[in-house]
C-alpha positions in Angstrom: 12.8 -4.5 -15.2 9.4 -3.8 -13.7 5.9 -5.2 -14.6 2.4 -3.7 -13.4 -0.5 -5.7 -13.7 -4.1 -4.5 -13.0 -6.7 -6.3 -11.5 -10.2 -6.2 -10.8 -14.0 -6.5 -11.8 -14.8 -6.1 -15.6 -18.1 -4.8 -15.1 -19.7 -2.6 -12.4 -23.1 -1.6 -12.1 -23.9 2.1 -12.0 -23.6 3.7 -8.6 -21.2 1.1 -7.3 -17.7 1.4 -6.2 -14.9 0.4 -8.6 -12.1 -1.1 -7.0 -8.8 -2.1 -9.0 -5.5 -3.3 -7.8 -2.3 -2.9 -9.5 0.6 -5.3 -8.6 4.3 -4.4 -8.8 6.7 -7.1 -9.6 10.0 -7.5 -11.2 13.3 -5.8 -10.6 13.5 -4.6 -6.9 12.8 -0.9 -6.8 12.3 1.4 -4.1 8.4 2.0 -4.1 8.9 5.7 -2.2 11.1 6.7 -5.3 8.2 6.5 -7.8 4.9 8.1 -8.2 2.1 5.5 -8.9 -0.9 6.8 -10.7 -3.9 5.4 -12.3 -5.0 6.7 -15.7 -7.8 6.0 -17.8 -9.1 6.0 -21.4 -12.8 6.0 -22.2 -13.8 4.9 -25.8 -12.9 7.5 -28.5 -11.0 9.6 -25.9 -7.4 10.7 -24.5 -5.9 9.6 -21.4 -7.2 11.2 -18.4 -5.0 11.2 -15.3 -6.9 10.1 -12.0 -4.2 10.6 -9.7 -1.2 8.9 -7.9 0.4 8.0 -4.3 3.9 8.7 -3.8 6.6 8.8 -1.5 5.3 8.3 2.6 2.1 7.3 0.9 1.2 11.0 0.2 -1.7 11.2 -2.7 -2.8 13.9 -5.3 -6.2 13.8 -7.5 -7.2 15.4 -10.6 -9.8 18.0 -9.2 -12.4 16.3 -11.6 -12.1 13.0 -9.8 -11.1 13.9 -6.2 -14.4 14.0 -4.4 -15.3 10.1 -5.7 -11.5 8.9 -5.6 -9.3 7.1 -3.0 -6.2 5.6 -3.9 -4.0 3.1 -1.3 -1.0 1.1 -1.1 -0.2 -2.1 0.5 3.9 -1.7 0.4 4.1 -5.4 2.0 2.3 -6.7 -1.1 3.9 -4.2 -3.7 0.1 -3.0 -4.7 -1.8 -0.2 -4.9 -5.5 0.4 -5.4 -7.8 2.5 -6.6 -11.2 2.8 -5.6 -13.9 5.0 -8.0 -17.4 5.8 -5.9 -20.6 6.2 -7.5 -19.6 5.1 -11.0 -22.1 5.6 -14.0 -21.5 4.9 -17.5 -19.4 7.7 -18.3 -16.6 6.0 -16.4 -16.3 3.0 -19.2 -12.8 2.6 -20.1 -9.6 1.2 -20.3 -8.2 1.6 -16.6 -4.1 1.7 -16.4 -1.6 1.6 -13.6 1.5 3.6 -14.3 4.5 5.2 -12.6 6.9 7.9 -13.1 10.4 8.7 -11.4 10.1 12.5 -11.8 6.9 13.6 -10.4 5.6 16.9 -10.9 3.0 19.6 -10.4 -0.7 18.3 -10.3 -1.4 20.6 -13.5 1.3 18.8 -15.1 -0.4 15.5 -14.6 -3.7 16.6 -15.6 -2.6 17.9 -18.8 -0.7 14.8 -19.6 2.7 16.3 -19.4 4.3 13.7 -17.2 6.2 10.8 -19.1 5.7 7.6 -17.5 8.6 4.9 -16.9 6.2 2.0 -16.3 3.1 0.7 -17.6 0.5 -1.9 -16.9 -1.1 -3.3 -20.0 -4.7 -2.0 -19.1 -7.8 -3.6 -18.0 -11.4 -3.1 -19.8 -13.9 -1.6 -17.1 -17.6 -1.1 -18.1 -20.4 0.3 -16.4 -23.4 -0.7 -17.1 -26.6 1.1 -16.2 
């Protein structure tokens, strides 16, 4: 079994950069065999895919976030990190790190058609004006 754990600040000020880390633990799995994504759920809304990091560190992003998002990884620490720049109160949400084995095209991730194999518990992030 694989566990994912999100960590980061619960409160961020408008215009700052949000940085979240996901730590992977449990059964040993080949990091490069999975697509490691960040998704979020704003209050009262559905899940939004932000982006992933995959084999060899290749990244893909939701066009809605691409201009201000960066996902990186530290394979020595079994961690991957989200940075979201210039946050506003509209970025207030529960942020999840997730993973899937199958992969897919960008539009499939954006449309929520990807089934994730592993989920973190989520972390609440509030952006204060």
